[in-house]
C-alpha positions in Angstrom: 57.4 -277.1 -181.7 54.3 -276.6 -183.7 53.5 -277.2 -187.4 55.0 -274.4 -189.5 52.7 -271.7 -190.7 53.1 -269.4 -193.7 53.4 -265.8 -192.5 53.8 -262.7 -194.6 55.8 -259.8 -193.2 56.5 -256.2 -194.5 59.8 -254.6 -193.9 60.2 -250.9 -194.1 63.0 -248.4 -193.6 63.4 -244.6 -194.1 66.5 -243.8 -192.1 70.1 -244.7 -192.6 71.2 -247.2 -195.3 67.7 -248.4 -196.0 68.7 -251.2 -198.4 71.3 -252.6 -196.1 68.9 -252.5 -193.2 66.3 -254.5 -195.2 69.0 -257.0 -196.2 70.1 -257.5 -192.6 66.5 -257.9 -191.4 65.9 -260.6 -194.0 69.0 -262.5 -192.8 68.1 -262.1 -189.1 64.5 -263.2 -189.7 65.6 -266.3 -191.6 67.6 -267.3 -188.5 65.2 -266.2 -185.7 61.8 -266.7 -187.3 61.8 -269.5 -189.8 62.5 -270.5 -193.4 62.4 -267.6 -195.8 60.4 -268.7 -198.8 60.2 -265.6 -201.1 60.8 -261.9 -201.1 59.2 -259.2 -203.2 61.2 -256.6 -205.1 62.0 -253.6 -203.0 59.7 -250.6 -203.5 60.3 -246.9 -202.7 57.2 -245.4 -201.2 56.0 -242.1 -199.9 55.6 -241.9 -196.1 52.1 -242.8 -195.0 50.4 -241.2 -192.0 53.0 -238.6 -191.6 54.1 -237.4 -195.0 56.8 -234.9 -193.8 59.6 -237.4 -193.7 61.9 -239.3 -196.1 60.6 -242.0 -198.4 60.6 -245.6 -197.3 62.0 -248.7 -198.9 59.5 -251.6 -198.4 59.6 -255.3 -199.1 57.2 -258.1 -198.4 58.5 -261.6 -197.3 56.9 -265.0 -197.0 58.2 -267.4 -194.5 57.4 -270.7 -192.9 57.6 -270.2 -189.2 57.2 -272.7 -186.3 56.6 -269.7 -184.0 53.3 -268.7 -182.5 52.0 -265.2 -183.6 53.2 -263.8 -180.3 56.6 -265.4 -180.7 56.9 -264.1 -184.2 56.0 -260.6 -183.0 58.8 -260.8 -180.4 61.3 -261.9 -183.1 60.2 -259.0 -185.3 60.6 -256.5 -182.5 64.1 -258.0 -181.7 65.2 -257.5 -185.3 63.9 -253.9 -185.2 65.9 -253.2 -182.0 69.0 -254.7 -183.5 68.6 -252.2 -186.4 68.5 -249.3 -183.9 64.7 -248.8 -184.0 63.4 -246.2 -181.6 59.7 -245.7 -181.1 59.5 -241.9 -180.6 56.3 -241.1 -182.4 53.5 -243.0 -184.2 54.2 -243.3 -187.9 57.5 -241.5 -187.5 60.8 -242.1 -189.3 62.5 -245.4 -188.4 65.6 -247.4 -189.2 63.4 -250.5 -189.5 59.8 -251.6 -189.2 58.8 -255.2 -189.4 55.0 -255.8 -189.6 53.2 -259.1 -189.6 50.6 -258.7 -192.3 49.2 -262.3 -192.4 49.8 -265.3 -190.2 48.2 -268.2 -192.1 44.4 -267.7 -191.9 44.7 -266.6 -188.2 42.4 -263.8 -186.9 43.7 -262.4 -183.7 42.8 -259.2 -181.7 44.8 -258.8 -178.5 46.8 -255.9 -177.1 49.9 -255.3 -179.3 48.9 -257.8 -182.0 46.1 -257.8 -184.5 46.0 -260.3 -187.3 45.5 -259.8 -190.1 47.2 -256.4 -189.9 44.3 -254.0 -189.4 45.4 -251.3 -191.9 46.6 -253.6 -194.7 43.6 -252.9 -197.0 44.2 -249.2 -196.9 48.0 -249.2 -197.5 49.2 -249.5 -201.1 52.8 -249.6 -199.9 52.0 -252.9 -198.2 49.6 -254.4 -200.7 51.7 -253.9 -203.8 54.8 -255.9 -202.6 52.5 -258.4 -201.0 50.5 -258.9 -204.2 53.8 -259.6 -206.0 54.4 -262.7 -203.9 50.9 -263.6 -202.7 48.4 -262.0 -205.0 45.9 -264.9 -204.8 46.1 -265.3 -201.1 42.7 -264.6 -199.4 42.5 -262.0 -196.6 41.0 -264.1 -193.7 38.3 -261.6 -192.6 37.5 -259.7 -195.8 37.5 -262.9 -198.0 39.1 -261.0 -200.9 42.4 -261.8 -202.6 45.4 -259.5 -202.0 45.1 -258.6 -205.7 41.5 -257.5 -205.2 42.4 -255.5 -202.1 45.1 -253.8 -204.1 42.7 -253.0 -206.9 40.2 -251.5 -204.4 42.9 -249.7 -202.3 42.0 -246.0 -201.7 45.6 -245.0 -200.9 46.8 -242.5 -203.6 50.4 -242.4 -202.5 53.0 -243.5 -205.1 54.7 -246.9 -204.8 57.6 -247.4 -207.2 59.9 -250.4 -207.8 63.3 -249.4 -206.4 66.2 -250.1 -208.7 68.9 -249.2 -206.1 
């Protein structure tokens, strides 16, 4: 087993009981992927990419994981499958989406896994919850803090704290 790495994930759901799906995902990730350190608030966000669908609930998580990036990806995909995720169309509606945003300071580009997440700087719905829990963390390739990336983010779509 390797030395644990701090990873940041983004959960998203826009089908079914969104809040319950996020809760179940947090519980499963804590069992399958490592020690859950902190969670952001839950935010309701307009759909990105394909805007003709229900709004998402999104939440960022930080965890210490002993897994490799590839093993963490497999754990995230298993949690998605357990929530009934079907991959029918790119950026389509989904019961659960679990993205790896950052994996320590790792930079990786291989089929199926790019780290840091390649679209993080252009997605307010990911940056806002991530900034809440890791605003001073530096993006490994852009060498800017998450707070600075959020300040520069061109995404105009609304992201609002969800009160349930």
